[in-house]
C-alpha positions in Angstrom: 27.3 -11.8 25.1 24.0 -11.8 23.4 21.6 -8.7 23.8 18.4 -9.0 22.0 17.6 -5.1 22.4 20.7 -5.0 19.9 19.7 -7.5 17.6 16.2 -6.0 17.4 17.6 -2.2 16.9 19.7 -3.5 14.2 17.2 -5.7 12.5 14.7 -2.6 12.5 17.2 -0.4 11.2 17.7 -2.9 7.9 14.1 -3.3 7.5 14.1 0.5 7.2 16.8 0.9 5.2 15.2 -1.8 2.7 11.5 -0.3 2.7 13.5 3.4 1.7 15.2 1.4 -1.0 12.1 -0.2 -2.4 10.1 3.3 -2.2 13.3 4.6 -4.6 13.0 1.7 -6.8 9.3 2.1 -7.5 9.8 5.6 -8.3 12.6 4.9 -10.6 10.5 2.1 -12.2 7.8 4.4 -12.9 10.0 7.2 -14.4 11.7 4.9 -16.6 7.9 3.5 -17.7 6.6 7.3 -17.9 3.9 6.2 -15.9 2.7 7.4 -12.4 4.0 5.1 -9.5 1.5 2.9 -7.7 0.2 5.4 -4.9 -1.7 2.6 -3.0 1.5 0.5 -2.3 3.2 4.0 -1.7 0.8 5.2 0.9 1.1 1.7 2.2 5.2 1.9 2.5 5.0 5.3 4.2 2.3 4.2 6.6 4.8 1.5 7.9 7.6 3.9 8.4 4.8 6.1 10.3 3.6 3.4 12.2 6.7 1.0 12.7 10.2 3.1 12.9 8.3 6.6 13.9 5.7 5.2 16.5 7.3 2.1 17.9 11.1 1.9 17.2 12.1 5.4 17.9 10.0 6.1 21.2 11.7 3.2 22.9 15.1 4.4 21.8 14.5 7.7 23.3 12.6 6.7 26.5 14.8 3.5 27.2 18.0 3.3 25.5 19.2 6.7 25.1 18.8 7.7 29.0 20.8 4.3 30.2 23.7 5.3 27.5 23.4 8.8 28.8 24.0 7.8 32.3 26.7 5.3 31.6 28.5 7.2 29.1 28.2 10.8 29.7 30.6 11.4 27.0 28.1 10.8 24.4 25.6 13.5 25.7 26.1 15.6 22.3 25.5 12.5 20.1 22.7 11.5 22.1 21.3 15.0 21.9 21.4 15.1 17.9 19.7 11.6 17.8 16.8 13.2 19.9 16.6 16.0 17.6 16.6 13.6 14.7 13.7 11.5 16.2 11.4 14.9 16.5 12.8 16.0 12.8 11.8 12.8 11.5 8.5 12.7 12.7 7.8 16.0 11.2 9.5 14.9 7.9 7.5 11.9 7.6 4.2 14.1 7.9 5.7 16.6 5.2 6.6 13.4 2.8 3.1 12.1 3.3 1.7 15.3 2.2 4.1 15.8 -1.0 3.0 12.3 -1.9 -0.5 13.4 -1.8 0.2 16.7 -4.0 1.9 14.7 -6.3 -0.9 12.1 -6.6 -3.9 14.5 -6.6 -2.1 17.7 -8.5 -0.1 15.5 -11.0 3.4 15.9 -12.8 4.3 19.3 -11.9 4.4 17.8 -8.0 6.4 14.6 -8.6 10.0 16.4 -8.2 9.2 18.0 -4.9 8.1 14.6 -3.9 11.0 12.9 -5.3 13.4 15.4 -3.6 11.6 15.5 0.0 11.9 11.3 -0.5 15.7 11.8 -1.4 16.4 14.0 1.7 14.3 11.9 4.1 16.2 8.8 3.0 19.7 10.3 3.4 18.8 11.7 6.8 17.7 8.5 8.0 20.6 6.6 6.4 22.9 9.1 8.4 20.9 8.7 11.5 20.9 4.9 11.6 24.7 4.8 10.7 25.3 6.9 13.9 23.1 4.7 16.1 25.1 1.8 15.0 28.7 3.6 15.0 28.3 5.2 18.4 25.2 4.1 20.6 24.9 0.5 20.1 28.5 -0.1 20.9 28.5 2.0 23.8 25.5 0.5 25.0 27.5 -2.9 24.7 30.3 -1.6 26.4 28.7 0.3 29.4 25.0 -1.1 30.2 24.6 -3.6 33.2 22.5 -6.5 33.7 19.4 -4.5 34.9 19.4 -2.1 31.9 19.7 -5.2 29.6 16.8 -6.9 31.4 14.5 -3.9 31.0 15.7 -3.5 26.9 15.7 -6.9 25.9 12.0 -7.3 27.5 10.7 -3.9 26.0 12.2 -4.2 22.6 11.2 -8.3 22.0 7.7 -6.9 22.1 8.2 -4.7 19.0 7.7 -7.6 16.4 7.9 -5.6 13.3 6.7 -8.1 10.4 9.8 -6.8 7.9 12.2 -8.4 10.6 10.4 -11.8 10.3 7.5 -11.5 12.7 3.9 -12.6 11.7 1.7 -9.3 11.1 -1.0 -9.1 14.0 -4.4 -9.1 12.4 -4.4 -5.4 12.2 -1.4 -4.9 9.9 -2.3 -7.9 8.0 -3.6 -5.9 5.2 -1.3 -3.3 4.9 1.7 -5.9 4.9 0.1 -8.4 2.4 0.0 -5.1 -0.2 3.3 -3.8 0.4 4.7 -7.9 0.3 2.9 -8.4 -2.8 3.3 -5.0 -4.8 6.6 -3.4 -3.6 9.6 -4.1 -5.5 12.6 -6.0 -3.9 14.2 -5.6 -1.3 11.0 -5.4 0.6 8.2 -7.0 -1.6 7.9 -9.5 -4.2 6.7 -7.2 -6.9 8.8 -6.3 -10.0 11.9 -4.3 -10.0 13.0 -1.7 -12.3 13.6 -3.0 -16.0 16.8 -3.0 -17.3 17.9 0.0 -19.1 17.7 0.1 -22.8 
């Protein structure tokens, strides 16, 4: 049976994965070309992560999906506790990452390695977090939740409208997504990817 909530969660996971991959490609291209990255587009990409996955996706999982799964599948309590800690850690991690990027932009090359290390750690952290949700929580939800649960969840998650999952950006977000689309490398944008190695 189709559950819109699960589709939205999976689509938003793919969008975040693509964004993190594109940030990595942007940095790799800048390193290969021995230049500084485009900080304007990096700021836009990190703002996307903060505005959509951190402030829209995670709070709905936390407030709506996780409590329902916990009530129907109590054996998943340790996994849900870990995912809840991840959400809190992720919010702090994006702040540290934004600070590290600003330090790199303003203070230059001595701060590049720290920003890249933090980005790698953040990417690894979120890929593991999303994989755990998809391996444990989404199948349990499909198995255990009841029609009344799905009605609430599907309605709530249908309102997310993340432009990276095929929805049109609201007027407020159009400049952000135009910048990302036109400048960031694939898989998120139409900007140039890394040049082939010589």
